[in-house]
Backbone as CSV, one residue per row, in Angstrom:
resi,resn,N_x,N_y,N_z,CA_x,CA_y,CA_z,C_x,C_y,C_z
1,MET,20.046,-17.596,-13.428,18.624,-17.835,-13.358,18.123,-17.705,-11.928
2,LYS,18.903,-18.187,-10.983,18.506,-18.121,-9.575,18.378,-16.667,-9.138
3,ARG,19.286,-15.812,-9.601,19.251,-14.397,-9.237,17.977,-13.739,-9.762
4,ILE,17.572,-14.076,-10.983,16.354,-13.527,-11.545,15.152,-13.958,-10.719
5,ASN,15.119,-15.218,-10.303,14.018,-15.701,-9.469,13.946,-14.945,-8.159
6,ILE,15.091,-14.657,-7.567,15.124,-13.908,-6.310,14.612,-12.499,-6.531
7,ILE,15.039,-11.864,-7.616,14.587,-10.496,-7.915,13.082,-10.481,-8.147
8,VAL,12.573,-11.446,-8.872,11.131,-11.531,-9.114,10.390,-11.724,-7.789
9,LEU,10.882,-12.587,-6.930,10.258,-12.816,-5.631,10.251,-11.544,-4.789
10,ILE,11.355,-10.833,-4.761,11.424,-9.582,-3.996,10.460,-8.565,-4.582
11,THR,10.424,-8.463,-5.904,9.519,-7.521,-6.552,8.069,-7.830,-6.216
12,ILE,7.701,-9.088,-6.262,6.329,-9.475,-5.919,6.044,-9.151,-4.455
13,SER,7.004,-9.402,-3.581,6.823,-9.103,-2.159,6.635,-7.613,-1.943
14,LEU,7.453,-6.809,-2.634,7.327,-5.358,-2.499,6.012,-4.868,-3.075
15,ALA,5.587,-5.463,-4.164,4.338,-5.057,-4.801,3.136,-5.338,-3.904
16,ALA,3.255,-6.299,-3.024,2.151,-6.640,-2.129,1.996,-5.641,-0.993
17,CYS,2.990,-4.784,-0.793,2.939,-3.802,0.290,1.931,-2.709,-0.060
18,GLU,1.051,-2.399,0.880,0.092,-1.323,0.680,0.721,-0.024,1.136
19,PRO,0.681,1.045,0.313,1.255,2.311,0.736,0.527,2.852,1.967
20,LEU,1.271,3.528,2.836,0.683,4.037,4.065,0.052,5.405,3.900
21,HIS,0.453,6.175,2.853,-0.228,7.423,2.599,-0.118,7.832,1.151
22,LYS,-1.027,8.741,0.767,-1.058,9.219,-0.595,-0.144,10.435,-0.711
23,GLY,0.028,10.937,-1.924,0.889,12.088,-2.165,0.477,13.327,-1.405
24,ASP,-0.794,13.433,-1.047,-1.240,14.605,-0.305,-1.120,14.410,1.202
25,GLY,-0.515,13.302,1.625,-0.291,13.051,3.041,-1.434,12.325,3.729
26,THR,-2.520,12.048,3.005,-3.645,11.352,3.608,-3.501,9.858,3.407
27,SER,-4.275,9.091,4.140,-4.249,7.638,3.971,-4.936,7.270,2.672
28,PRO,-4.434,6.258,1.980,-5.030,5.900,0.697,-6.297,5.085,0.849
29,ALA,-7.133,5.181,-0.158,-8.237,4.231,-0.260,-7.604,2.936,-0.726
30,SER,-8.161,1.844,-0.342,-7.574,0.569,-0.727,-7.927,0.272,-2.175
31,ASP,-7.027,0.675,-3.100,-7.299,0.458,-4.508,-6.506,-0.719,-5.052
32,GLY,-5.715,-1.371,-4.220,-4.962,-2.533,-4.644,-3.785,-2.212,-5.547
33,SER,-3.486,-0.936,-5.756,-2.411,-0.534,-6.659,-1.052,-0.822,-6.044
34,ALA,-0.232,-1.529,-6.798,1.138,-1.801,-6.371,2.093,-1.114,-7.321
35,GLY,1.583,-0.109,-8.030,2.380,0.575,-9.042,3.635,1.212,-8.502
36,GLY,3.587,1.785,-7.303,4.763,2.447,-6.741,5.926,1.499,-6.550
37,ALA,5.650,0.292,-6.100,6.719,-0.696,-5.893,7.376,-1.059,-7.215
38,GLN,6.569,-1.321,-8.240,7.134,-1.684,-9.535,7.867,-0.508,-10.165
39,LEU,7.311,0.692,-10.027,7.991,1.876,-10.547,9.322,2.096,-9.842
40,PHE,9.356,1.833,-8.532,10.611,1.941,-7.794,11.634,0.953,-8.355
41,VAL,11.208,-0.290,-8.550,12.113,-1.305,-9.091,12.613,-0.877,-10.475
42,ASP,11.703,-0.401,-11.319,12.057,-0.042,-12.694,12.956,1.183,-12.786
43,ASN,12.788,2.155,-11.876,13.476,3.432,-12.015,14.521,3.735,-10.953
44,CYS,14.428,3.097,-9.799,15.262,3.492,-8.666,16.203,2.392,-8.174
45,ALA,15.812,1.143,-8.391,16.573,0.020,-7.831,17.969,-0.104,-8.421
46,ARG,18.182,0.442,-9.587,19.522,0.393,-10.188,20.560,1.006,-9.231
47,CYS,20.173,2.041,-8.536,21.089,2.690,-7.585,20.747,2.352,-6.133
48,HIS,19.462,2.367,-5.793,19.043,2.196,-4.402,18.784,0.746,-4.017
49,GLN,18.934,-0.179,-4.963,18.698,-1.613,-4.776,17.204,-1.879,-4.627
50,VAL,16.787,-3.081,-4.901,15.371,-3.463,-4.848,14.814,-3.268,-3.444
51,THR,15.613,-3.533,-2.429,15.152,-3.403,-1.044,15.210,-1.971,-0.533
52,GLY,15.827,-1.063,-1.294,15.964,0.318,-0.854,17.192,0.567,-0.012
53,GLN,18.033,-0.451,0.176,19.178,-0.350,1.089,20.314,0.521,0.568
54,GLY,20.254,0.927,-0.691,21.328,1.750,-1.240,22.584,0.945,-1.480
55,GLY,23.651,1.647,-1.752,24.916,0.992,-2.026,25.575,1.618,-3.229
56,PRO,26.585,0.964,-3.768,27.284,1.540,-4.917,26.361,1.668,-6.126
57,ALA,26.333,2.844,-6.700,25.531,3.104,-7.887,26.453,3.093,-9.107
58,PRO,25.886,3.111,-10.294,26.743,3.188,-11.478,27.706,4.367,-11.368
59,GLY,28.913,4.154,-11.768,29.931,5.188,-11.632,30.627,5.148,-10.286
60,GLY,30.235,4.189,-9.424,30.883,4.026,-8.134,30.392,4.945,-7.033
61,LEU,29.424,5.796,-7.327,28.909,6.710,-6.309,27.954,5.963,-5.383
62,PRO,27.965,6.282,-4.090,27.038,5.603,-3.183,25.628,6.196,-3.277
63,ALA,24.635,5.338,-3.308,23.237,5.763,-3.241,22.760,5.513,-1.815
64,PRO,22.043,6.478,-1.225,21.624,6.302,0.166,20.555,5.235,0.339
65,ASP,20.479,4.716,1.540,19.430,3.790,1.960,18.150,4.609,2.108
66,ILE,17.168,4.372,1.261,15.941,5.175,1.308,15.173,4.962,2.606
67,ARG,15.407,3.840,3.269,14.685,3.536,4.502,15.137,4.429,5.654
68,GLN,16.291,5.080,5.503,16.821,5.941,6.558,16.447,7.405,6.367
69,LEU,15.773,7.725,5.291,15.397,9.107,5.033,14.332,9.574,6.019
70,THR,14.237,10.861,6.190,13.183,11.452,7.018,12.488,12.518,6.183
71,LYS,11.953,12.113,5.059,11.312,13.026,4.114,9.830,12.703,3.985
72,SER,9.049,13.748,3.754,7.615,13.578,3.500,7.424,13.200,2.033
73,PRO,6.220,12.715,1.687,5.962,12.427,0.278,6.177,13.651,-0.618
74,ALA,5.802,14.825,-0.146,5.995,16.044,-0.945,7.490,16.319,-1.175
75,GLU,8.289,16.146,-0.132,9.734,16.339,-0.281,10.339,15.287,-1.211
76,LEU,9.878,14.064,-1.101,10.362,12.996,-1.973,10.021,13.289,-3.427
77,ARG,8.807,13.796,-3.675,8.426,14.159,-5.050,9.373,15.199,-5.616
78,GLN,9.718,16.193,-4.808,10.627,17.240,-5.279,12.006,16.663,-5.624
79,ILE,12.479,15.741,-4.810,13.770,15.100,-5.075,13.707,14.299,-6.377
80,ILE,12.622,13.576,-6.591,12.490,12.779,-7.811,12.359,13.694,-9.036
81,ILE,11.619,14.774,-8.899,11.415,15.700,-10.020,12.703,16.430,-10.383
82,PHE,13.386,16.991,-9.396,14.521,17.862,-9.661,15.880,17.201,-9.472
83,GLY,15.904,16.013,-8.873,17.179,15.380,-8.556,17.732,15.948,-7.256
84,PHE,18.798,15.339,-6.791,19.412,15.785,-5.539,20.838,15.280,-5.513
85,GLY,21.801,16.171,-5.319,23.203,15.749,-5.348,23.518,15.118,-6.692
86,LYS,23.976,13.884,-6.682,24.310,13.166,-7.920,23.104,12.456,-8.539
87,MET,21.980,12.424,-7.818,20.783,11.784,-8.364,20.197,12.662,-9.464
88,PRO,19.916,12.067,-10.626,19.369,12.866,-11.726,17.887,13.175,-11.530
89,SER,17.414,14.144,-12.284,15.996,14.464,-12.342,15.278,13.393,-13.149
90,PHE,14.059,13.073,-12.731,13.243,12.110,-13.466,12.030,12.779,-14.108
91,LYS,11.961,14.120,-14.078,10.766,14.813,-14.566,10.507,14.598,-16.045
92,ASP,11.543,14.320,-16.822,11.350,14.119,-18.251,11.242,12.650,-18.648
93,SER,11.408,11.742,-17.694,11.389,10.325,-18.054,10.193,9.560,-17.502
94,ILE,9.517,10.085,-16.484,8.310,9.445,-15.960,7.264,10.527,-15.687
95,SER,6.015,10.131,-15.650,4.913,11.087,-15.483,4.819,11.591,-14.044
96,ASP,4.073,12.684,-13.879,3.833,13.225,-12.539,3.128,12.200,-11.655
97,ALA,2.178,11.465,-12.229,1.464,10.442,-11.457,2.426,9.345,-11.006
98,GLN,3.330,8.944,-11.879,4.309,7.920,-11.515,5.265,8.433,-10.450
99,ILE,5.665,9.684,-10.556,6.528,10.288,-9.538,5.833,10.244,-8.181
100,SER,4.542,10.578,-8.146,3.785,10.537,-6.892,3.685,9.118,-6.348
101,GLU,3.496,8.139,-7.231,3.420,6.747,-6.782,4.739,6.298,-6.159
102,ILE,5.850,6.680,-6.775,7.163,6.325,-6.216,7.361,7.014,-4.875
103,ALA,7.032,8.306,-4.801,7.192,9.048,-3.545,6.368,8.430,-2.434
104,ASP,5.144,8.038,-2.742,4.281,7.404,-1.738,4.856,6.058,-1.302
105,TYR,5.355,5.302,-2.260,5.953,4.008,-1.943,7.180,4.185,-1.040
106,VAL,8.056,5.127,-1.382,9.255,5.361,-0.569,8.858,5.845,0.820
107,ALA,7.867,6.735,0.905,7.402,7.212,2.217,6.882,6.044,3.059
108,ALA,6.187,5.110,2.432,5.696,3.936,3.161,6.862,3.088,3.653
109,GLN,7.900,2.962,2.847,9.073,2.193,3.267,9.794,2.884,4.424
110,ILE,9.844,4.195,4.384,10.455,4.957,5.486,9.700,4.669,6.784
111,GLU,8.368,4.699,6.725,7.561,4.431,7.921,7.721,2.989,8.403
112,ARG,7.781,2.054,7.485,7.904,0.639,7.854,9.251,0.283,8.447
113,HIS,10.268,1.048,8.108,11.618,0.698,8.525,12.211,1.756,9.467
114,ALA,11.443,2.179,10.419,11.906,3.182,11.390,13.139,2.725,12.140
115,GLN,13.344,1.411,12.258,14.498,0.896,12.996,15.816,1.266,12.320
116,TYR,15.794,1.651,11.053,17.022,2.006,10.346,17.437,3.446,10.591
117,ARG,16.601,4.238,11.238,16.953,5.648,11.492,17.543,5.779,12.864
């Protein structure tokens, strides 16, 4: 139960983060949307962890720390759509809009965590 509470707290904390740019590379209007954070938790945290730190993924393969990437939102969208290395494609499991929200969220995390690069 304690672990679930921690995960919920982290998810709420991540959801409160405002993305730093939109999928087209521009700054977002403040729409209060925290969809990218929740979509990341729902679709990516299984391998990349809720914090994005990466680590062992199912099957024992390592997932990279997303905070150390140097990718643009457009590049991130392509990775999510087509997959990369052992990462599967998500084009058939989530919408294009959701893919863009995740890419924007990850790009914001990359900018926020420059100390990891």
